[in-house]
N, C-alpha and C positions, 0 to 999 in steps of 0.2 A: 689512165690505164691504156696501154698501147693497143691500137686496133679496136677500141671501143667505138662502135658505130652509133650514128644518130638513131637508128632503129632500135638498137639494144638499149639506149638511154630511154627511148619512148616506152619500151616494154617495162623497164624498171620503174618509170614514173607511174604507169598504170598499176603495177603491182603494189607500189607504195600507197597509191590512192585507195586501192581496195583494202589494204591493211588498216589504214586510218579509219575508213568508213565502217569496217567491221567492228572496230573498237568503240565507235560512237553508238553502236547498237541499233541503228535505224535500218539496217539492211543495205546491201550493195546493189543498187539498181542501175540500169543504163542511164536514167535521168540524173541520179545522184553523182555518178562518175562524170557525166558530161558537165554538170555544174561545177564539180570540184576541180576538174582539169581545164575548164574553159574551152571545150571543143564541142562539135556538133554530135548529137546522139547517134547519127549514122556512122560517124567515125568510131565512136565507142563500140557500137555493135560489131563493126568489122574487126576491131582489135580484140574484142572478147572472143570472137570465133577463133582467131589465131592463137590466143592464149590457151583456150580450151583444147585446141588441137595439139598444142605443145605440152599439155598436162600441167599447166600452171594455175588454172582456175577450173572450177566445175560448176555447172548450173545447179541451183537448189530449188528454183521455181521459175515460172515464166518471167523473164526479164531481170532475174537476180542471180548473182554468182557468189562463190566464196573461194578463197585460196586453197589449193591443194598443199600437201606437205612441201613439194618442190617449190611452189609459188611462194609459200610462207618463208622458205629459206632465203629466197631472193629478196623479198620485201623487207625482212628483218635486217639483212645485210645493208640494204640501201638506207633504211631508217636509222640504223646504228651510225653509219658513216655520216649521214646528214647531221645528226644531233651532236656527234663528236666534232664535226667541222664547225658547228655553231659555237661549241664550247671553246675551241681553239681561236676562232675569230674574235669572240668577245673577251675571253679571259686572258689570252696571250697577246693578240694583236691590238686589242682595244677598240675593235669595231663596235659602233653603237648597236644595241640589241635589236633595234628596229631595222637595221640594214643587213644583219647577219644571215637572215633566211635566204635572201636572193643569192648571195655568194655561196652559201652552203648547198643550194640546189645545183649549182654547177660542179662543186667539188665532190659531191656524193658519188658521182659516176667515175671519178678519176682516182679515188683513194683505193689503193691496193690492200691486200690482207696484211702485208708487212707494215705499211704506213698506218693502218688502223691500229695494229698492236703498239706501234711507237707512240701514237696519239694517246692511247689508253694509258700508257706508262707516264707520258709527259703530263697529262692532265690528272693523274692520280685516280684513275678509274672512276670517272663521274657516273652517277646513276641518272642524272637529269640534265637536260639542256638548259640554257639561260632562260628559256621561257617556261621552265618547270615541267616540260614533257619528259616522260621516262625514256631512257636509252634501253631498248629491249635487249635481254640477254641473248648471247649467241647460241644457247641451247634451244632456242625457239619457244621457250616458256613465256607466258604473258607476265609482264611486270605487275606488281600489286597496284591496284587503282588507288589514287590519293586525291582527297578533296571532293567537294561538291560545289556546284555553281553558286556563286554569291546570291543569285536570284532566289535561292531556296533558304538562305540563312535567316535565322531568327534575329529579331532586334535585341540590342542590349548585351550581346555576347562578344567577347574579345576574340577576334579571328586573325589568322595569318594567311596571306596570299601564298598559294603553292604552285599555281600555274595559270597560263593563258592559253586557251584552246585555239585561238586564231592568230596567225603570224602575219597579219596585215600591217605594213609599216605605219600607216596613219594611226591605227589603233594602238600599236605598241608605243609609238612616240607620245601619244596622249596619256597612256597609262604611266609612262615614265614621268611625265610632267606632274601627274597627280600623286607620284610616289606609291604606285600600286603594282610594284614588281614583286616577284617571289621573295618571300622573307619579310615583307613589310606587313605591318599590323593595321587593323581597322576594326570598326564597329558599325553595324547598321543602326542608325538612329530612328529612322521612320520610313514608311512605305506609302507612297501616294496610291490612292485607289484606282481601280480600272486599268491596271497595267502601267501606271505612271512611274516616275523615277523613284529611285531609292536615295535617301539622304544618308551619307556615311561620314564618319569622322575617322581620319587616318593620319599617318605621319606627315602627309602633305596638307593637312587642314580638313575643313568640312566642305563636302561637295555633294551635288545631286548628280547621279549618273543614271543613264537610261536602263530600263529592264533588259534590253538587248545586250548592252555592254556587261551588265551583271551576270548574264548567262555565260559569258565567255571567261569570266574570272573564276578560278577554282580556289576555294578556301577551306580551312579546317580550323577547329578550335586552337587558339594560340598555344596552349600548353602541349598540343600534339605535334606541332610543326618542328621539323628537324633541320 
């Protein structure tokens, strides 16, 4: 996008982070934003004051904020373009799914409305990115939630992976090695006590995975997966 400044990109990244945290349901605090963005809490506080002054966020309690309608419009635009860029990188260019997030972070700020429309048409209007996360509608409505963390799944039920909540390259690479990408099937065989690992059987064989990793994988009954 011509003339798109570094500060404008920073604003978009903050609003995108607020959007993601709101949908995780844990509240959007200064500390949570600092952790998500990898910046100092003091920097977050300063930016939130600027965003509030510009009418993009509003405080809801001490130290927590939410997006305004204007802020939501910007955040949705950025998230849509990020996830469309991931679809293009993986499905068209053949970029490995664990590498697409970093490139999409750069592309999301440069995609114009016209290019977004062309991407939508080229990709046949995808509703989810390669990691299974929803591409939010342009009307600002929330996409329907899908799946629950594998950590909550019962044993002995056929499940399908529908998403991965963390786009950390090392995690995505490992999940690909275990064939635990969206669309793959698995079953929880056993749970170790006291927060120990889950033993699962999937298309990549039988494995023990940590409870932490199981919280990042979203699954649903295999018959419900589309």
